[in-house]
PAVOMAR-862000 format. One record per residue (C-alpha): x, y, z; residue in one letter. Coordinates in nm, 4 decimals. Layout:
<atoms>
+----------+----------+----------+---------+
!     east !    north !       up ! residuo !
+----------+----------+----------+---------+
!        X !        Y !        Z !       a !
...
+----------+----------+----------+---------+
</atoms>
This chain:
<atoms>
+----------+----------+----------+---------+
!     east !    north !       up ! residuo !
+----------+----------+----------+---------+
!   1.1207 !  -1.2347 !  -1.1614 !       m !
!   0.7968 !  -1.3322 !  -0.9878 !       s !
!   0.5733 !  -1.6322 !  -1.0480 !       n !
!   0.2809 !  -1.4864 !  -0.8544 !       l !
!  -0.0383 !  -1.4808 !  -1.0576 !       r !
!  -0.1224 !  -1.1278 !  -0.9386 !       l !
!   0.2128 !  -0.9926 !  -1.0528 !       i !
!   0.1866 !  -1.1541 !  -1.3945 !       e !
!  -0.1623 !  -1.0071 !  -1.4320 !       t !
!  -0.0331 !  -0.6632 !  -1.3362 !       l !
!   0.2494 !  -0.6829 !  -1.5882 !       k !
!  -0.0062 !  -0.7464 !  -1.8631 !       e !
!  -0.2203 !  -0.4590 !  -1.7353 !       k !
!   0.0781 !  -0.2208 !  -1.7250 !       l !
!   0.2159 !  -0.3121 !  -2.0657 !       s !
!   0.2492 !   0.0010 !  -2.2778 !       g !
!   0.1501 !   0.2373 !  -1.9937 !       e !
!   0.5053 !   0.3318 !  -1.8843 !       q !
!   0.4153 !   0.4612 !  -1.5406 !       k !
!   0.7044 !   0.6343 !  -1.3624 !       t !
!   0.7722 !   0.5249 !  -1.0053 !       i !
!   1.0260 !   0.7055 !  -0.7898 !       v !
!   1.2437 !   0.4927 !  -0.5600 !       l !
!   1.4017 !   0.7273 !  -0.3023 !       p !
!   1.6441 !   0.4653 !  -0.1663 !       e !
!   1.8633 !   0.4304 !  -0.4732 !       g !
!   2.1733 !   0.3704 !  -0.2626 !       e !
!   2.0277 !   0.0436 !  -0.1305 !       d !
!   2.1337 !  -0.2768 !  -0.3069 !       e !
!   1.7830 !  -0.4304 !  -0.3121 !       r !
!   1.6223 !  -0.1170 !  -0.4517 !       v !
!   1.8908 !  -0.0663 !  -0.7142 !       l !
!   1.8701 !  -0.4302 !  -0.8282 !       s !
!   1.4902 !  -0.4152 !  -0.8554 !       a !
!   1.5123 !  -0.0901 !  -1.0535 !       a !
!   1.7528 !  -0.2504 !  -1.3007 !       v !
!   1.5165 !  -0.5433 !  -1.3552 !       t !
!   1.2176 !  -0.3119 !  -1.3971 !       l !
!   1.4044 !  -0.1010 !  -1.6504 !       k !
!   1.5186 !  -0.4068 !  -1.8439 !       e !
!   1.1615 !  -0.5369 !  -1.8651 !       e !
!   1.0390 !  -0.1988 !  -1.9876 !       g !
!   0.7002 !  -0.2188 !  -1.8117 !       i !
!   0.7590 !   0.0508 !  -1.5478 !       v !
!   1.0023 !   0.3436 !  -1.5574 !       t !
!   1.1976 !   0.3605 !  -1.2296 !       p !
!   1.3607 !   0.6828 !  -1.1065 !       v !
!   1.6292 !   0.6457 !  -0.8397 !       l !
!   1.7120 !   0.9099 !  -0.5796 !       l !
!   2.0488 !   0.9358 !  -0.4059 !       g !
!   2.4047 !   1.0529 !  -0.4441 !       n !
!   2.4788 !   0.9797 !  -0.8088 !       i !
!   2.8398 !   0.8709 !  -0.7492 !       d !
!   2.7311 !   0.6355 !  -0.4701 !       k !
!   2.4557 !   0.4832 !  -0.6821 !       v !
!   2.6927 !   0.4280 !  -0.9748 !       k !
!   2.9585 !   0.2841 !  -0.7445 !       s !
!   2.7071 !   0.0380 !  -0.6016 !       l !
!   2.5992 !  -0.0539 !  -0.9538 !       a !
!   2.9619 !  -0.1324 !  -1.0395 !       n !
!   2.9916 !  -0.3509 !  -0.7297 !       e !
!   2.6787 !  -0.5397 !  -0.8337 !       l !
!   2.7915 !  -0.5547 !  -1.1983 !       s !
!   2.4674 !  -0.4001 !  -1.3225 !       v !
!   2.4111 !  -0.1270 !  -1.5804 !       d !
!   2.2293 !   0.1864 !  -1.4642 !       v !
!   2.3202 !   0.4036 !  -1.7610 !       s !
!   1.9617 !   0.4083 !  -1.8887 !       s !
!   1.8025 !   0.4749 !  -1.5460 !       i !
!   1.7363 !   0.8316 !  -1.4341 !       e !
!   1.9207 !   0.9053 !  -1.1091 !       i !
!   1.8453 !   1.2281 !  -0.9231 !       i !
!   2.0441 !   1.3705 !  -0.6325 !       d !
!   1.7929 !   1.5795 !  -0.4329 !       p !
!   2.0711 !   1.8002 !  -0.2958 !       k !
!   2.1986 !   1.9120 !  -0.6362 !       t !
!   1.8978 !   1.8646 !  -0.8651 !       s !
!   1.7938 !   2.1508 !  -1.0914 !       e !
!   1.4362 !   2.0688 !  -0.9904 !       l !
!   1.4904 !   2.1960 !  -0.6346 !       r !
!   1.3782 !   2.5519 !  -0.7028 !       s !
!   1.0528 !   2.4462 !  -0.8689 !       e !
!   0.9793 !   2.1829 !  -0.6049 !       l !
!   1.0535 !   2.4297 !  -0.3244 !       k !
!   0.7950 !   2.6751 !  -0.4592 !       e !
!   0.5359 !   2.3987 !  -0.4857 !       s !
!   0.6172 !   2.2771 !  -0.1359 !       l !
!   0.5866 !   2.6273 !   0.0104 !       l !
!   0.2474 !   2.6676 !  -0.1552 !       e !
!   0.1237 !   2.3264 !  -0.0428 !       r !
!   0.2424 !   2.3748 !   0.3174 !       r !
!   0.1650 !   2.7463 !   0.3351 !       k !
!   0.1921 !   2.8768 !   0.6900 !       g !
!   0.3557 !   2.5549 !   0.8125 !       k !
!   0.6850 !   2.5577 !   0.6217 !       v !
!   0.9166 !   2.8542 !   0.5559 !       d !
!   1.1935 !   2.8719 !   0.2946 !       e !
!   1.4661 !   2.7381 !   0.5232 !       d !
!   1.2471 !   2.4477 !   0.6308 !       k !
!   1.1538 !   2.3737 !   0.2705 !       a !
!   1.5217 !   2.3579 !   0.1742 !       e !
!   1.5864 !   2.1157 !   0.4597 !       t !
!   1.2898 !   1.8961 !   0.3737 !       l !
!   1.3975 !   1.8687 !   0.0107 !       l !
!   1.7288 !   1.7213 !   0.1261 !       n !
!   1.5231 !   1.4292 !   0.2533 !       d !
!   1.4803 !   1.1745 !  -0.0271 !       v !
!   1.1254 !   1.0882 !   0.0801 !       n !
!   1.0090 !   1.4501 !   0.0784 !       y !
!   1.1848 !   1.5132 !  -0.2526 !       f !
!   1.0321 !   1.1981 !  -0.4022 !       g !
!   0.6870 !   1.2847 !  -0.2706 !       t !
!   0.7141 !   1.6269 !  -0.4322 !       m !
!   0.7966 !   1.4583 !  -0.7645 !       l !
!   0.4688 !   1.2684 !  -0.7308 !       v !
!   0.2728 !   1.5741 !  -0.6170 !       y !
!   0.3976 !   1.7784 !  -0.9153 !       t !
!   0.3180 !   1.4847 !  -1.1478 !       k !
!   0.6785 !   1.4277 !  -1.2483 !       k !
!   0.6283 !   1.0727 !  -1.1222 !       a !
!   0.3160 !   0.8599 !  -1.0900 !       d !
!   0.3944 !   0.6993 !  -0.7555 !       g !
!   0.6571 !   0.6300 !  -0.4899 !       l !
!   0.7916 !   0.3211 !  -0.3120 !       v !
!   1.0117 !   0.3590 !  -0.0056 !       s !
!   1.0775 !   0.1891 !   0.3275 !       g !
!   1.3662 !  -0.0488 !   0.2552 !       a !
!   1.5833 !   0.1763 !   0.4713 !       v !
!   1.3343 !   0.4214 !   0.6215 !       h !
!   1.0604 !   0.3684 !   0.8796 !       s !
!   0.6922 !   0.3654 !   0.7905 !       t !
!   0.6605 !   0.7124 !   0.9439 !       g !
!   0.9402 !   0.8483 !   0.7257 !       d !
!   0.7621 !   0.7166 !   0.4165 !       t !
!   0.4031 !   0.7982 !   0.5053 !       v !
!   0.4434 !   1.1387 !   0.6746 !       r !
!   0.5388 !   1.3320 !   0.3570 !       p !
!   0.2544 !   1.1652 !   0.1682 !       a !
!  -0.0027 !   1.2650 !   0.4306 !       l !
!   0.1290 !   1.6225 !   0.4446 !       q !
!   0.1664 !   1.6801 !   0.0709 !       i !
!  -0.0351 !   1.4327 !  -0.1353 !       i !
!  -0.3046 !   1.3983 !   0.1322 !       k !
!  -0.6079 !   1.1729 !   0.1422 !       t !
!  -0.8818 !   1.1684 !  -0.1186 !       k !
!  -1.1997 !   1.3604 !  -0.0613 !       e !
!  -1.4269 !   1.1645 !   0.1687 !       g !
!  -1.1399 !   0.9638 !   0.3191 !       v !
!  -1.0291 !   1.0687 !   0.6669 !       s !
!  -0.7402 !   0.8237 !   0.7125 !       k !
!  -0.5053 !   0.6283 !   0.4954 !       t !
!  -0.4792 !   0.2563 !   0.5695 !       s !
!  -0.2557 !  -0.0321 !   0.4707 !       g !
!  -0.3602 !  -0.3659 !   0.3212 !       v !
!  -0.1643 !  -0.6753 !   0.2259 !       f !
!  -0.2368 !  -0.9066 !  -0.0640 !       f !
!  -0.1984 !  -1.2574 !   0.0754 !       m !
!  -0.1268 !  -1.5007 !  -0.2076 !       i !
!  -0.0609 !  -1.8742 !  -0.2307 !       k !
!  -0.1084 !  -2.0525 !  -0.5610 !       g !
!  -0.4481 !  -1.9495 !  -0.6975 !       d !
!  -0.5650 !  -1.8201 !  -0.3598 !       e !
!  -0.5684 !  -1.4415 !  -0.3216 !       q !
!  -0.6961 !  -1.2399 !  -0.0257 !       y !
!  -0.6796 !  -0.8839 !   0.1066 !       v !
!  -0.6059 !  -0.8156 !   0.4759 !       f !
!  -0.6455 !  -0.4694 !   0.6284 !       g !
!  -0.5593 !  -0.2509 !   0.8150 !       d !
!  -0.2290 !  -0.4219 !   0.8951 !       c !
!   0.0082 !  -0.1269 !   0.8805 !       a !
!  -0.1070 !   0.2217 !   0.9756 !       i !
!  -0.3774 !   0.2879 !   1.2391 !       n !
!  -0.3294 !   0.1501 !   1.5944 !       p !
!  -0.6886 !   0.2191 !   1.6973 !       t !
!  -0.9973 !   0.2435 !   1.4817 !       l !
!  -1.3407 !   0.3938 !   1.5372 !       s !
!  -1.6622 !   0.2605 !   1.3869 !       t !
!  -1.6314 !   0.5163 !   1.1072 !       e !
!  -1.2660 !   0.4275 !   1.0472 !       d !
!  -1.3445 !   0.0566 !   1.0158 !       l !
!  -1.6262 !   0.1266 !   0.7713 !       a !
!  -1.4070 !   0.3539 !   0.5622 !       e !
!  -1.1285 !   0.0932 !   0.5516 !       i !
!  -1.3801 !  -0.1702 !   0.4457 !       a !
!  -1.4947 !   0.0472 !   0.1559 !       v !
!  -1.1398 !   0.1345 !   0.0488 !       e !
!  -1.0301 !  -0.2310 !   0.0738 !       s !
!  -1.3278 !  -0.3319 !  -0.1380 !       n !
!  -1.2184 !  -0.0765 !  -0.3988 !       n !
!  -0.8579 !  -0.1970 !  -0.3854 !       t !
!  -0.9615 !  -0.5584 !  -0.4388 !       a !
!  -1.1781 !  -0.4592 !  -0.7385 !       k !
!  -0.8945 !  -0.2523 !  -0.8870 !       a !
!  -0.6761 !  -0.5618 !  -0.8887 !       f !
!  -0.9302 !  -0.7847 !  -1.0582 !       g !
!  -1.0996 !  -0.9452 !  -0.7590 !       m !
!  -1.4723 !  -0.9786 !  -0.6925 !       t !
!  -1.4648 !  -0.8674 !  -0.3290 !       p !
!  -1.6651 !  -1.0140 !  -0.0438 !       k !
!  -1.5728 !  -0.8179 !   0.2663 !       v !
!  -1.5796 !  -0.9789 !   0.6109 !       a !
!  -1.5409 !  -0.7597 !   0.9179 !       m !
!  -1.3699 !  -0.9681 !   1.1835 !       l !
!  -1.4046 !  -0.9964 !   1.5587 !       s !
!  -1.3947 !  -1.2599 !   1.8333 !       f !
!  -1.7709 !  -1.2959 !   1.7935 !       s !
!  -2.0038 !  -1.4033 !   1.5121 !       t !
!  -2.3376 !  -1.2303 !   1.4719 !       k !
!  -2.3827 !  -1.1380 !   1.8358 !       g !
!  -2.2409 !  -1.4520 !   1.9982 !       s !
!  -2.0626 !  -1.2083 !   2.2281 !       a !
!  -2.1948 !  -0.8658 !   2.3125 !       d !
!  -1.9247 !  -0.6194 !   2.4118 !       t !
!  -1.8191 !  -0.2681 !   2.3221 !       e !
!  -1.5681 !  -0.4153 !   2.0764 !       e !
!  -1.8165 !  -0.6393 !   1.8959 !       t !
!  -2.0776 !  -0.3652 !   1.8826 !       e !
!  -1.8247 !  -0.1369 !   1.7149 !       k !
!  -1.7705 !  -0.3921 !   1.4382 !       v !
!  -2.1448 !  -0.4504 !   1.3919 !       r !
!  -2.2027 !  -0.0773 !   1.3638 !       n !
!  -1.9153 !  -0.0493 !   1.1159 !       a !
!  -2.0823 !  -0.3064 !   0.8917 !       v !
!  -2.3989 !  -0.0991 !   0.8756 !       e !
!  -2.2060 !   0.2217 !   0.8140 !       y !
!  -2.0015 !   0.0614 !   0.5362 !       a !
!  -2.3248 !  -0.0445 !   0.3652 !       k !
!  -2.4434 !   0.3165 !   0.3749 !       k !
!  -2.1130 !   0.4400 !   0.2301 !       l !
!  -2.1265 !   0.1855 !  -0.0519 !       n !
!  -2.4631 !   0.0100 !  -0.0886 !       p !
!  -2.3320 !  -0.1997 !  -0.3783 !       d !
!  -2.0524 !  -0.3757 !  -0.1906 !       m !
!  -2.0901 !  -0.7186 !  -0.0314 !       i !
!  -1.9922 !  -0.6712 !   0.3330 !       v !
!  -2.1012 !  -0.8460 !   0.6512 !       d !
!  -1.9998 !  -0.9193 !   1.0083 !       g !
!  -1.9165 !  -0.9345 !   1.2795 !       e !
!  -1.7447 !  -1.2654 !   1.2020 !       f !
!  -1.4939 !  -1.4875 !   1.3695 !       q !
!  -1.2438 !  -1.5814 !   1.1033 !       f !
!  -1.3681 !  -1.9381 !   1.0658 !       d !
!  -1.7248 !  -1.8179 !   1.0055 !       a !
!  -1.5999 !  -1.5929 !   0.7267 !       a !
!  -1.3722 !  -1.8521 !   0.5706 !       f !
!  -1.5151 !  -2.2021 !   0.6219 !       v !
!  -1.8507 !  -2.2750 !   0.4519 !       p !
!  -1.9594 !  -2.5401 !   0.7019 !       s !
!  -1.8942 !  -2.3032 !   0.9941 !       v !
!  -2.0723 !  -2.0171 !   0.8173 !       a !
!  -2.3756 !  -2.2414 !   0.7667 !       q !
!  -2.3964 !  -2.2996 !   1.1416 !       k !
!  -2.2991 !  -1.9565 !   1.2736 !       k !
!  -2.4320 !  -1.7186 !   1.0061 !       a !
!  -2.6805 !  -1.9077 !   0.7859 !       p !
!  -2.8547 !  -1.5909 !   0.6657 !       d !
!  -2.5399 !  -1.4008 !   0.5652 !       s !
!  -2.4488 !  -1.3086 !   0.2076 !       d !
!  -2.1032 !  -1.4391 !   0.2925 !       i !
!  -2.0971 !  -1.8186 !   0.3293 !       q !
!  -1.7359 !  -1.8969 !   0.4043 !       g !
!  -1.6294 !  -1.7314 !   0.0793 !       d !
!  -1.4956 !  -1.3961 !   0.2012 !       a !
!  -1.1793 !  -1.2760 !   0.0293 !       n !
!  -1.1322 !  -0.9343 !   0.1941 !       v !
!  -1.0813 !  -0.9378 !   0.5707 !       f !
!  -1.1038 !  -0.6248 !   0.7854 !       i !
!  -0.9417 !  -0.6613 !   1.1260 !       f !
!  -1.0769 !  -0.4673 !   1.4258 !       p !
!  -0.7379 !  -0.3187 !   1.5178 !       s !
!  -0.3854 !  -0.2807 !   1.3862 !       l !
!  -0.2687 !  -0.5238 !   1.6529 !       e !
!  -0.5029 !  -0.7957 !   1.5242 !       a !
!  -0.4297 !  -0.7216 !   1.1588 !       g !
!  -0.0536 !  -0.7230 !   1.1925 !       n !
!  -0.0549 !  -1.0478 !   1.3905 !       i !
!  -0.3032 !  -1.2029 !   1.1501 !       g !
!  -0.1112 !  -1.1379 !   0.8296 !       y !
!   0.2188 !  -1.2522 !   0.9805 !       k !
!   0.0615 !  -1.5805 !   1.0990 !       i !
!  -0.0781 !  -1.6400 !   0.7502 !       a !
!   0.2615 !  -1.5573 !   0.6022 !       q !
!   0.4828 !  -1.7576 !   0.8370 !       r !
!   0.2606 !  -2.0528 !   0.9307 !       l !
!   0.0301 !  -2.0600 !   0.6300 !       g !
!   0.2976 !  -2.0086 !   0.3651 !       g !
!   0.1240 !  -1.7137 !   0.1973 !       y !
!   0.3207 !  -1.4477 !   0.0150 !       d !
!   0.2446 !  -1.1080 !   0.1714 !       a !
!   0.2630 !  -0.8214 !  -0.0782 !       i !
!   0.2382 !  -0.4767 !   0.0740 !       g !
!   0.1449 !  -0.2844 !   0.2637 !       p !
!  -0.0529 !  -0.1119 !  -0.0090 !       i !
!  -0.1571 !   0.2299 !   0.1186 !       l !
!  -0.5180 !   0.3228 !   0.0465 !       q !
!  -0.6999 !   0.6528 !   0.0376 !       g !
!  -0.4255 !   0.8851 !  -0.0926 !       l !
!  -0.4603 !   1.1133 !  -0.3945 !       n !
!  -0.1617 !   0.9397 !  -0.5560 !       a !
!   0.0010 !   0.6047 !  -0.4757 !       p !
!   0.2767 !   0.5959 !  -0.2135 !       v !
!   0.3696 !   0.2576 !  -0.0679 !       n !
!   0.5849 !   0.1401 !   0.2180 !       d !
!   0.8290 !  -0.1505 !   0.2165 !       l !
!   0.9474 !  -0.3420 !   0.5194 !       s !
!   1.3097 !  -0.2787 !   0.6153 !       r !
!   1.3558 !  -0.6548 !   0.5955 !       g !
!   1.2346 !  -0.6615 !   0.2344 !       c !
!   1.3984 !  -0.8494 !  -0.0507 !       s !
!   1.4749 !  -0.7356 !  -0.4031 !       k !
!   1.1606 !  -0.9210 !  -0.5142 !       e !
!   0.9509 !  -0.7339 !  -0.2572 !       d !
!   1.0702 !  -0.4022 !  -0.4020 !       v !
!   0.9960 !  -0.5241 !  -0.7533 !       y !
!   0.6474 !  -0.6519 !  -0.6666 !       n !
!   0.5447 !  -0.3428 !  -0.4710 !       l !
!   0.6669 !  -0.1145 !  -0.7489 !       t !
!   0.4441 !  -0.2973 !  -0.9966 !       l !
!   0.1457 !  -0.2724 !  -0.7617 !       l !
!   0.2118 !   0.0981 !  -0.7136 !       t !
!   0.2244 !   0.1519 !  -1.0895 !       a !
!  -0.1043 !  -0.0372 !  -1.1225 !       a !
!  -0.2643 !   0.1899 !  -0.8602 !       q !
!  -0.1576 !   0.4856 !  -1.0727 !       a !
!  -0.3697 !   0.3566 !  -1.3635 !       l !
!  -0.6918 !   0.4505 !  -1.1832 !       d !
+----------+----------+----------+---------+
</atoms>
């Protein structure tokens, strides 16, 4: 279905692993179609959530076979009782029985509980729901890994043999020095997990002190903090994008840096910058944008755009399954 090098690599990596990924929006045509393709390929096991009659009716309209795909209706599932007890324990003091029943009617909460109780390895949602609807249950139930204070969202930007990671482009509107450093470390780990040799550039409107403001100082401090968090990673900044990406510019602006125009992981100083940056690369540069991939959670949960295609659902499901291998 996809000719992207990353996706083909992931399919090889996932072969024989049979990771189970829950897709809460089973009543959506794009999600259902992607699930059918995934099931036919046999690399990932999709589980659809939704009203079973509605899902089957949509399948008939699309002339696809869902007989071999597990479909769960959260409102009638025999798993509700078990999941409710686990939810009450996890959210002790914050959720009572009535609230737990209500939350489990929500496909994203139900799906997140399947992941939390290890009945599924990961979750992909967002074709119909907002980012908040997808991420909120994950933050409340799955929660961030030890040592990680915030989750963040990166995109893989791919064109031909070129492959880059951009972050944070999806989650955090404002970032402290510590947040930026943490995102740099997590993005470095994400790039490594997907076969890259990361060189992390922390971006700004200044290169190595060419401007001295509160904003540029924050990025410089984040570089130093990231090095303390992970002394083995290659990270530097602050960089203007051209100094991180173009060797001749790097030679002039940052001749002593370990990064000489060969960065492949780019950390933006704010969500505003990151979101604008990835969309420019996508729309003007012709890069495929896969993501956002959420980092820092105890189990993989990823968020689609509501304007996504069937291929986007397919690709993100494969990436989510690959995250579950770690």
